[in-house]
C-alpha positions as CSV (number, residue, x, y, z in Angstrom):
1,M,-3.4,-21.2,-2.5
2,A,-5.2,-19.2,0.2
3,V,-6.4,-15.7,-0.9
4,S,-5.9,-13.1,1.7
5,D,-8.7,-10.8,2.9
6,Q,-6.5,-7.9,1.8
7,T,-6.4,-9.3,-1.8
8,Q,-10.2,-9.9,-1.7
9,M,-10.7,-6.3,-0.6
10,A,-8.5,-4.9,-3.4
11,V,-10.3,-7.1,-6.0
12,L,-13.8,-6.4,-4.8
13,G,-13.0,-2.7,-4.3
14,G,-11.6,-2.4,-7.9
15,L,-14.7,-4.2,-9.3
16,S,-17.0,-2.0,-7.2
17,L,-15.8,0.9,-9.3
18,A,-16.6,-0.8,-12.7
19,P,-16.8,-4.2,-14.2
20,M,-13.5,-5.2,-15.9
21,T,-11.2,-8.1,-16.9
22,G,-8.6,-9.5,-14.6
23,Y,-5.9,-7.8,-16.7
24,A,-7.7,-4.4,-16.5
25,L,-8.2,-4.9,-12.7
26,R,-4.4,-5.4,-12.3
27,E,-3.7,-2.3,-14.3
28,Q,-6.3,-0.3,-12.4
29,I,-4.8,-1.4,-9.1
30,R,-1.3,-0.5,-10.3
31,D,-2.3,2.9,-11.7
32,T,-4.7,4.0,-8.9
33,L,-3.5,2.2,-5.8
34,G,0.1,1.7,-6.7
35,Q,1.3,4.5,-4.4
36,F,0.4,2.3,-1.4
37,W,-0.8,-1.1,-2.6
38,S,0.0,-3.8,-5.2
39,E,-1.4,-7.1,-6.3
40,S,0.2,-9.4,-8.8
41,F,-1.6,-11.4,-11.5
42,G,-0.7,-14.4,-9.4
43,Q,-2.8,-13.0,-6.6
44,I,-5.6,-11.5,-8.6
45,Y,-6.6,-14.5,-10.7
46,P,-6.9,-17.0,-7.8
47,A,-9.0,-14.3,-6.0
48,L,-11.3,-13.9,-9.0
49,T,-11.8,-17.7,-9.1
50,L,-12.6,-17.8,-5.3
51,L,-14.8,-14.8,-5.3
52,E,-16.8,-16.1,-8.3
53,R,-17.1,-19.5,-6.7
54,D,-18.5,-17.8,-3.5
55,G,-21.0,-15.7,-5.5
56,L,-19.3,-12.4,-4.7
57,I,-18.5,-11.6,-8.3
58,E,-19.9,-12.8,-11.6
59,R,-18.7,-13.2,-15.2
60,R,-20.7,-10.8,-17.3
61,E,-19.3,-11.7,-20.7
62,T,-16.3,-13.2,-22.4
63,L,-14.5,-11.1,-24.9
64,R,-13.1,-12.4,-28.2
65,S,-9.7,-12.6,-26.7
66,G,-11.0,-15.1,-24.2
67,S,-10.8,-12.6,-21.3
68,S,-13.9,-12.5,-19.0
69,I,-15.4,-9.3,-17.7
70,F,-16.1,-9.6,-14.0
71,A,-18.6,-7.6,-11.9
72,V,-19.2,-7.4,-8.2
73,T,-22.5,-8.8,-7.0
74,P,-24.7,-7.4,-4.2
75,D,-23.2,-10.1,-1.9
76,G,-19.8,-9.0,-3.0
77,V,-20.5,-5.4,-2.1
78,Q,-21.6,-6.6,1.3
79,R,-18.4,-8.6,1.7
80,L,-16.4,-5.6,0.6
81,R,-18.1,-3.5,3.3
82,E,-17.3,-6.1,5.9
83,L,-13.7,-6.3,4.9
84,L,-13.4,-2.5,4.9
85,A,-14.9,-2.3,8.4
86,E,-12.2,-4.6,9.9
87,A,-9.2,-3.1,11.5
88,P,-6.3,-2.9,9.0
89,A,-3.7,-5.6,9.2
90,R,-0.6,-4.2,10.8
91,E,2.4,-5.5,8.8
92,K,6.0,-4.9,9.4
93,P,7.5,-2.7,6.7
94,R,10.2,-4.0,4.5
95,N,12.5,-1.2,3.3
96,G,15.4,-2.2,1.2
97,L,17.0,1.2,1.4
98,L,17.0,1.2,5.2
99,L,18.3,-2.4,5.3
100,R,21.3,-1.3,3.1
101,L,21.9,1.9,5.2
102,F,21.8,-0.1,8.5
103,F,24.7,-2.1,7.1
104,G,26.2,0.9,5.4
105,R,29.6,0.5,6.9
106,Q,30.0,-2.4,4.4
107,L,29.1,-0.1,1.5
108,G,31.0,2.9,2.6
109,P,29.9,6.6,3.0
110,D,29.9,7.5,-0.7
111,A,27.6,4.6,-1.7
112,C,25.3,5.4,1.3
113,R,25.2,9.1,0.3
114,Q,24.2,8.0,-3.3
115,L,21.5,5.8,-1.9
116,V,20.1,8.7,0.1
117,L,20.4,11.1,-2.9
118,D,18.5,8.6,-5.1
119,A,15.8,8.2,-2.5
120,R,15.5,12.0,-2.3
121,S,15.2,12.2,-6.1
122,R,12.5,9.6,-6.2
123,A,10.6,11.4,-3.5
124,E,10.8,14.7,-5.4
125,A,9.5,12.9,-8.5
126,E,6.7,11.2,-6.5
127,L,5.7,14.6,-5.0
128,A,5.5,16.1,-8.5
129,G,3.4,13.2,-9.8
130,L,1.1,13.4,-6.8
131,S,0.6,17.1,-7.4
132,A,-0.8,16.3,-10.9
133,I,-3.0,13.5,-9.4
134,R,-4.3,15.9,-6.7
135,A,-5.3,18.4,-9.4
136,E,-7.3,15.7,-11.2
137,V,-9.0,14.4,-8.1
138,E,-9.9,17.9,-6.9
139,A,-11.5,18.6,-10.2
140,D,-13.5,15.3,-10.0
141,D,-17.0,15.7,-8.5
142,S,-17.6,12.0,-8.1
143,A,-18.6,10.5,-4.7
144,D,-15.3,8.7,-4.5
145,A,-13.1,11.8,-5.1
146,P,-12.8,12.9,-1.4
147,Y,-11.8,9.5,-0.3
148,I,-9.3,9.1,-3.2
149,L,-7.9,12.5,-2.2
150,L,-7.2,11.1,1.3
151,T,-4.7,8.6,-0.2
152,V,-3.1,11.3,-2.4
153,V,-2.6,13.5,0.7
154,A,-1.1,10.6,2.6
155,G,1.3,10.0,-0.4
156,E,2.3,13.7,-0.4
157,H,3.0,13.6,3.4
158,A,5.1,10.4,2.9
159,A,7.1,12.0,0.1
160,R,7.7,15.2,2.1
161,A,8.8,13.1,5.1
162,T,11.2,11.2,2.9
163,L,12.6,14.5,1.6
164,A,13.1,15.8,5.2
165,W,14.6,12.4,6.3
166,A,17.0,12.5,3.3
167,D,18.2,16.0,4.2
168,D,18.8,14.8,7.8
169,A,20.5,11.7,6.6
170,L,22.8,13.6,4.3
171,D,23.7,15.9,7.3
172,V,24.6,12.8,9.3
173,L,26.8,11.4,6.6
174,E,28.5,14.8,6.1
175,R,29.2,15.0,9.8
176,Q,30.6,11.5,9.8
177,A,32.8,12.3,6.8
178,T,34.1,15.4,8.6
179,A,34.8,13.5,11.8
180,T,36.6,10.8,9.8
181,Q,38.8,13.4,8.0
182,R,39.7,15.1,11.3
183,S,40.7,11.8,12.9
184,Q,43.1,10.9,10.1
């Protein structure tokens, strides 16, 4: 199985913060990058094997549980910098909510309205969660903190954009419902 440059970047980046097991790396990616990035165990472990084979990471020790602790090597840091310097891959977004709304006539206006309300609720919760993360990051004086804050700010903007979109979408659905009632 080919390991994408994006996965290599996520794995090398995670290990550049601290040596850790594959499991801890997956948890760290989920907890810190989860707002905008994900990697599965099925992506991480093949990447660890490949990166170790290529000398970009090394096993530091094996724990009693049989789990190995991996650390990035100087060559791995160089490879990470090369990957980070490349233009980001432009991928088509896949949005299950918008897919459903596009075919919303099949669901009906009430179901579509509920989908939008649910999206709005998730965005509100995300914004609240990001507020707490922002406070943590702003209190952190590490060299990584300003860069981490950039991703938090992006998440806040995306959540606020979702809230604005949801309000507009609810207006569209309300106007459609009013027009339908008038025509009956």
